LOKERO-893184 format. One record per atom (N, C-alpha, C, O): residue in one letter; z, x, y. Coordinates in steps of 0.2 Angstrom, whole numbers, padded with zeros to 4 digits, always signed. Layout:
N
aZXY;...
END
This chain:
139
x+0000+0004-0006;x+0000-0001+0001;x-0001+0004+0005;x-0002+0009+0003;x-0003+0004+0012;x-0004+0006+0017;x+0002+0005+0021;x+0005+0000+0020;x+0005+0010+0027;x+0009+0011+0032;x+0008+0004+0033;x+0012-0001+0030;x+0003+0003+0039;x+0004-0005+0042;x+0005-0010+0039;x+0008-0015+0042;x+0003-0010+0032;x+0003-0016+0028;x+0010-0016+0025;x+0013-0021+0024;x+0015-0010+0023;x+0019-0010+0024;x+0026-0013+0030;x+0031-0017+0029;x+0024-0010+0033;x+0028-0012+0040;x+0028-0019+0040;x+0034-0021+0039;x+0022-0024+0041;x+0018-0029+0043;x+0024-0033+0037;x+0027-0038+0039;x+0024-0030+0031;x+0027-0035+0025;x+0034-0035+0025;x+0037-0040+0022;x+0037-0029+0028;x+0043-0029+0030;x+0046-0033+0037;x+0052-0035+0037;x+0042-0034+0042;x+0042-0037+0050;x+0044-0044+0045;x+0049-0047+0045;x+0038-0046+0042;x+0039-0052+0039;x+0044-0056+0035;x+0046-0062+0035;x+0045-0051+0032;x+0052-0050+0027;x+0059-0051+0032;x+0064-0055+0030;x+0059-0049+0037;x+0066-0050+0042;x+0063-0055+0046;x+0068-0057+0050;x+0057-0059+0048;x+0056-0062+0054;x+0059-0071+0047;x+0062-0075+0049;x+0056-0071+0041;x+0059-0076+0038;x+0065-0076+0037;x+0067-0082+0038;x+0070-0072+0035;x+0077-0073+0033;x+0082-0073+0041;x+0088-0075+0041;x+0079-0072+0046;x+0080-0076+0052;x+0081-0082+0054;x+0085-0085+0057;x+0073-0084+0049;x+0073-0089+0052;x+0075-0095+0048;x+0076-0101+0050;x+0076-0094+0042;x+0081-0095+0037;x+0087-0098+0038;x+0089-0104+0036;x+0091-0092+0042;x+0098-0092+0046;x+0098-0097+0053;x+0103-0100+0056;x+0094-0097+0055;x+0095-0102+0057;x+0094-0109+0058;x+0097-0113+0062;x+0088-0109+0053;x+0088-0117+0053;x+0092-0117+0044;x+0090-0120+0040;x+0097-0114+0044;x+0103-0118+0038;x+0110-0120+0042;x+0115-0122+0039;x+0111-0119+0051;x+0113-0119+0055;x+0115-0127+0057;x+0110-0130+0054;x+0118-0131+0059;x+0115-0137+0062;x+0118-0137+0069;x+0121-0132+0072;x+0117-0142+0071;x+0120-0149+0077;x+0125-0152+0074;x+0124-0155+0068;x+0132-0151+0078;x+0137-0156+0076;x+0133-0164+0074;x+0134-0167+0069;x+0129-0168+0079;x+0128-0171+0079;x+0122-0173+0075;x+0119-0178+0076;x+0120-0168+0070;x+0114-0169+0066;x+0120-0171+0059;x+0118-0174+0054;x+0124-0170+0059;x+0129-0172+0052;x+0131-0180+0055;x+0128-0185+0054;x+0138-0177+0060;x+0143-0181+0064;x+0141-0186+0068;x+0135-0186+0070;x+0146-0191+0068;x+0143-0200+0073;x+0148-0198+0077;x+0153-0196+0073;x+0148-0198+0085;x+0154-0197+0085;x+0157-0206+0088;x+0163-0206+0091;x+0154-0211+0087;x+0155-0215+0089;x+0159-0219+0083;x+0160-0225+0083;x+0162-0212+0077;x+0166-0215+0071;x+0171-0209+0071;x+0171-0204+0068;x+0177-0210+0076;x+0183-0204+0076;x+0188-0208+0070;x+0188-0214+0069;x+0191-0203+0069;x+0197-0205+0064;x+0202-0202+0063;x+0200-0196+0062;x+0208-0203+0063;x+0216-0201+0063;x+0218-0200+0057;x+0216-0205+0054;x+0221-0196+0053;x+0226-0199+0048;x+0227-0192+0044;x+0224-0187+0042;x+0235-0194+0042;x+0240-0189+0038;x+0239-0189+0031;x+0238-0194+0027;x+0240-0182+0030;x+0240-0181+0021;x+0243-0172+0022;x+0247-0169+0025;x+0239-0171+0017;x+0242-0164+0012;x+0238-0160+0013;x+0233-0164+0012;x+0236-0153+0016;x+0233-0147+0014;x+0230-0147+0007;x+0235-0143+0004;x+0226-0149+0003;x+0225-0146-0005;x+0221-0140-0007;x+0222-0139-0013;x+0216-0136-0003;x+0212-0132-0003;x+0211-0128+0005;x+0213-0131+0010;x+0208-0123+0006;x+0206-0121+0012;x+0199-0114+0010;x+0198-0108+0008;x+0194-0119+0012;x+0189-0112+0012;x+0186-0106+0017;x+0180-0107+0019;x+0189-0103+0018;x+0187-0098+0023;x+0182-0095+0025;x+0182-0089+0027;x+0177-0099+0024;x+0169-0094+0022;x+0164-0096+0027;x+0164-0102+0028;x+0158-0091+0030;x+0156-0094+0032;x+0148-0099+0028;x+0146-0098+0022;x+0147-0103+0035;x+0147-0102+0042;x+0153-0107+0045;x+0156-0108+0051;x+0154-0110+0040;x+0161-0114+0041;x+0168-0113+0038;x+0168-0111+0032;x+0174-0115+0042;x+0179-0116+0038;x+0180-0123+0035;x+0178-0128+0037;x+0182-0123+0029;x+0185-0130+0027;x+0190-0131+0023;x+0191-0127+0019;x+0194-0136+0025;x+0200-0138+0022;x+0200-0145+0019;x+0196-0149+0022;x+0202-0145+0015;x+0202-0153+0009;x+0209-0154+0010;x+0213-0150+0009;x+0210-0161+0013;x+0214-0162+0017;x+0216-0170+0012;x+0212-0175+0012;x+0224-0170+0006;x+0222-0177+0003;x+0226-0184+0006;x+0231-0183+0009;x+0225-0187+0006;x+0226-0192+0010;x+0227-0199+0005;x+0223-0199+0000;x+0233-0203+0006;x+0234-0209+0001;x+0235-0216+0007;x+0238-0217+0012;x+0229-0219+0001;x+0228-0224+0005;x+0232-0229+0004;x+0235-0230-0001;x+0233-0234+0010;x+0240-0240+0008;x+0238-0243+0000;x+0242-0246-0003;x+0231-0243-0005;x+0233-0246-0008;x+0234-0242-0015;x+0233-0244-0021;x+0235-0237-0013;x+0238-0232-0018;x+0233-0226-0020;x+0234-0221-0023;x+0230-0226-0017;x+0221-0221-0019;x+0224-0215-0016;x+0227-0214-0010;x+0224-0210-0021;x+0222-0205-0016;x+0214-0203-0015;x+0210-0203-0020;x+0212-0201-0009;x+0206-0197-0006;x+0206-0192-0002;x+0209-0192+0004;x+0203-0187-0005;x+0202-0181-0001;x+0195-0177+0005;x+0190-0174+0004;x+0199-0179+0012;x+0191-0178+0016;x+0192-0168+0017;x+0197-0164+0017;x+0185-0168+0017;x+0184-0161+0020;x+0184-0158+0026;x+0179-0157+0027;x+0187-0157+0029;x+0187-0155+0038;x+0184-0151+0039;x+0183-0147+0034;x+0181-0149+0045;x+0176-0143+0043;x+0178-0139+0052;x+0179-0141+0057;x+0179-0135+0049;x+0182-0129+0056;x+0175-0125+0059;x+0170-0124+0056;x+0177-0122+0066;x+0174-0117+0067;x+0172-0109+0060;x+0173-0109+0054;x+0168-0106+0064;x+0167-0099+0059;x+0172-0097+0058;x+0177-0097+0062;x+0172-0093+0052;x+0180-0088+0052;x+0179-0083+0059;x+0183-0084+0064;x+0176-0080+0060;x+0175-0075+0064;x+0176-0078+0071;x+0179-0074+0075;x+0174-0084+0073;x+0177-0087+0080;x+0184-0089+0080;x+0188-0087+0085;x+0187-0093+0074;x+0195-0092+0074;x+0199-0085+0072;x+0205-0083+0073;x+0195-0083+0070;x+0199-0074+0068;x+0200-0073+0076;x+0206-0071+0079;x+0193-0073+0080;x+0195-0068+0086;x+0199-0074+0092;x+0200-0072+0098;x+0202-0080+0091;x+0207-0084+0094;x+0212-0084+0091;x+0216-0088+0093;x+0214-0079+0084;x+0220-0078+0085;x+0223-0081+0077;x+0229-0080+0076;x+0219-0085+0072;x+0218-0089+0069;x+0218-0082+0063;x+0216-0077+0062;x+0222-0085+0058;x+0221-0083+0052;x+0222-0089+0044;x+0226-0094+0043;x+0218-0086+0040;x+0217-0088+0034;x+0224-0093+0032;x+0223-0099+0031;x+0230-0090+0031;x+0237-0090+0030;x+0240-0094+0034;x+0246-0096+0032;x+0237-0098+0041;x+0240-0100+0046;x+0241-0109+0044;x+0245-0114+0046;x+0238-0110+0039;x+0240-0116+0035;x+0241-0115+0026;x+0238-0112+0021;x+0244-0118+0025;x+0248-0117+0016;x+0245-0125+0015;x+0245-0130+0018;x+0243-0123+0007;x+0243-0127+0003;x+0248-0131+0002;x+0253-0129+0001;x+0247-0139+0002;x+0255-0142+0001;x+0257-0141+0010;x+0263-0144+0012;x+0256-0140+0013;x+0257-0142+0021;x+0255-0150+0025;x+0250-0152+0025;x+0260-0153+0027;x+0258-0159+0028;x+0255-0158+0036;x+0258-0154+0040;x+0250-0161+0038;x+0246-0161+0044;x+0245-0166+0044;x+0245-0170+0040;x+0242-0168+0053;x+0238-0174+0055;x+0232-0172+0059;x+0231-0168+0063;x+0224-0178+0055;x+0219-0173+0058;x+0214-0181+0063;x+0212-0187+0063;x+0213-0174+0068;x+0211-0181+0071;x+0203-0178+0072;x+0202-0173+0075;x+0196-0182+0070;x+0190-0178+0069;x+0186-0184+0072;x+0188-0186+0078;x+0180-0185+0068;x+0175-0189+0068;x+0170-0189+0061;x+0168-0184+0059;x+0169-0192+0059;x+0167-0195+0052;x+0159-0190+0053;x+0157-0187+0058;x+0158-0193+0044;x+0149-0190+0044;x+0146-0195+0044;x+0147-0200+0040;x+0139-0194+0047;x+0136-0201+0046;x+0135-0203+0040;x+0137-0208+0038;x+0132-0199+0037;x+0131-0203+0029;x+0137-0208+0027;x+0143-0207+0029;x+0135-0213+0024;x+0137-0218+0023;x+0143-0217+0015;x+0141-0215+0010;x+0150-0217+0016;x+0154-0213+0008;x+0154-0206+0009;x+0155-0203+0004;x+0152-0203+0014;x+0155-0195+0014;x+0162-0196+0018;x+0163-0200+0023;x+0165-0193+0015;x+0171-0190+0017;x+0173-0186+0023;x+0177-0187+0026;x+0167-0180+0024;x+0167-0174+0029;x+0169-0176+0034;x+0166-0182+0036;x+0173-0173+0039;x+0176-0174+0046;x+0175-0168+0047;x+0175-0163+0043;x+0172-0168+0056;x+0169-0165+0060;x+0174-0164+0068;x+0176-0169+0071;x+0173-0158+0071;x+0173-0159+0078;x+0182-0159+0077;x+0186-0162+0081;x+0184-0158+0072;x+0191-0160+0071;x+0198-0156+0074;x+0197-0151+0076;x+0204-0157+0074;x+0207-0155+0077;x+0215-0157+0070;x+0216-0163+0068;x+0219-0149+0068;x+0223-0150+0065;x+0230-0148+0066;x+0231-0143+0069;x+0235-0155+0064;x+0239-0154+0069;x+0246-0152+0062;x+0246-0154+0056;x+0251-0148+0065;x+0253-0146+0057;x+0259-0151+0059;x+0258-0155+0063;x+0266-0150+0055;x+0273-0153+0055;x+0275-0151+0062;x+0276-0155+0066;x+0275-0146+0063;x+0278-0143+0070;x+0273-0140+0074;x+0273-0135+0077;x+0270-0145+0076;x+0264-0147+0081;x+0259-0140+0083;x+0257-0138+0089;x+0257-0136+0076;x+0253-0132+0082;x+0246-0135+0079;x+0245-0139+0074;x+0242-0132+0084;x+0236-0135+0084;x+0228-0131+0080;x+0225-0128+0084;x+0227-0132+0074;x+0225-0127+0070;x+0215-0129+0072;x+0213-0135+0072;x+0212-0125+0074;x+0206-0124+0071;x+0203-0131+0077;x+0198-0135+0076;x+0207-0131+0083;x+0205-0138+0089;x+0197-0137+0090;x+0195-0131+0091;x+0193-0142+0090;x+0187-0145+0090;x+0183-0143+0085;x+0177-0144+0087;x+0183-0141+0080;x+0179-0137+0073;x+0175-0131+0078;x+0178-0126+0080;x+0169-0134+0077;x+0164-0129+0078;x+0161-0128+0085;x+0157-0124+0088;x+0165-0134+0088;x+0164-0133+0096;x+0168-0127+0100;x+0166-0126+0106;x+0174-0122+0096;x+0174-0118+0100;x+0182-0118+0102;x+0186-0114+0102;x+0185-0125+0104;x+0190-0125+0106;x+0196-0126+0105;x+0200-0129+0108;x+0196-0121+0098;x+0204-0118+0097;x+0208-0114+0100;x+0206-0110+0104;x+0214-0114+0098;x+0219-0110+0101;x+0222-0107+0095;x+0222-0110+0089;x+0224-0101+0097;x+0228-0097+0093;x+0236-0100+0091;x+0238-0106+0092;x+0239-0096+0086;x+0246-0099+0085;x+0250-0102+0091;x+0248-0101+0097;x+0255-0106+0090;x+0259-0106+0094;x+0265-0101+0094;x+0269-0100+0090;x+0264-0099+0099;x+0270-0090+0102;x+0277-0092+0096;x+0281-0097+0095;x+0277-0087+0094;x+0284-0085+0089;x+0289-0086+0091;x+0294-0085+0088;
END
C-alpha cells in the first residue's frame, strides 16, 4: 500500500471513530421528557461509575407493595470527579430521595436531569448530565 493510501486509510478510521462517539452521545431531550417530573424515595441498589454517564439504581416500594427499580442517570464520571464527587459518596443500601424527569419511552424506568438527596441532606449528581452538581457537603 502506498504512503498516500495508508495516510488516507488512517485518517478515515480516525474520522469514523470520532463520528461514532458524537453520535453515541445524546441530548437530554432525546430521551427524557421535561413535562414528566418525578420525585421518589428509595434505597440505592447499584451504582455504575462508567462513561459516558453515571447510573444509580434506586429501588422503590410502591403503594401496592411491588418493588420497582429506577435507573437514574448522572453526569460523566470525569465531570463529577472534577466537582468533588467520588464513587464512594453514595453507598449501597443508603436511603435517598430522587428528583428528576422521566424517560419519553412508555414503561421506561430511566430518570434524567436528576438530583439524588441523601438522608443527611447532601445533594449528589445535581441536574444529571447538565453539570449542575455540587461537591460533597463540608465535613
